[in-house]
N, C-alpha and C positions, 0 to 999 in steps of 0.2 A: 557865499562865504559866511553869511550871518548864521545860517543853519548849522554850520560846522561848530561854531563857538557855542551856540545854544546846546547842541548835543553834547559837546565836551563838558560844559558846565553841568548839565543834567547827570552825566556819568560820574563826575567828581562828587556831586551832592549825594548820589546814590551810594557811592563807595564809602563816604564819610558816615552816612546814616547807617549803613550796614555794619561798619566797624563799631559804632556806638551801640548798636542793637545787641551785639554779642559780647559786650564788656563783662556782664555777669558770668557768662560761660568761660571766658578767658581767665577771669579771676579765680573761678573754681578750679580750673585745670592747673593754674600756677600754684594754688594753695594745696593741691592734691586732696580736694574735698572728697569725703566719703561718697557723696551722692552726685558726683560730677555729671554722670550720664543722665540721671533723672533731671538734674538742674538744666542741662542742655535741652532736653525735651520740653520742659516747661518754658524755657526761654524761647524756643522756636514757636510753640503754640499759644502762649499767653503773653509773650513779651511785647506784642504789638499794642496792648493796652498799657497805658502809662502806669497804672497801679500794679499790673502784673510785672512790668519791667522792674519797678522799685522793689516788689516783693522778692523777685528772683535775685536782685542785687543784694538785698539784705540776707537772704539765705546763703548766698555765696560768701559773704563777708563774715557771717556769724556762725555758720555751721562748723561741725567738727572736721578736722583734717585727719587723714589716715594715720599720720605719725602721732597725733595726739591720742588717738584710740590705742595705739600700740604701747604707749607709755603709761596708760592708766593701769594701776595695779588691780589684780583680781581680788575682789573683796572676800571671796569664798574659795580659797585654794583647797582643792580636794585631790 
């Protein structure tokens, strides 16, 4: 019976870590980030490094959203 609880605890920890790992991608998707797909790819391949995860998080939080770009006036209307 002890193995059952250890396995259950391991699965719960794995699920929580997995959710935390993809927080930057979730934020980018919710903000409709222009580079959400690229951000997801970088999150998958470089997010395992702590510095990579924080870089992707900053990119998700600070990058331009699609609706921000649409509202930017064209400086050279032709």
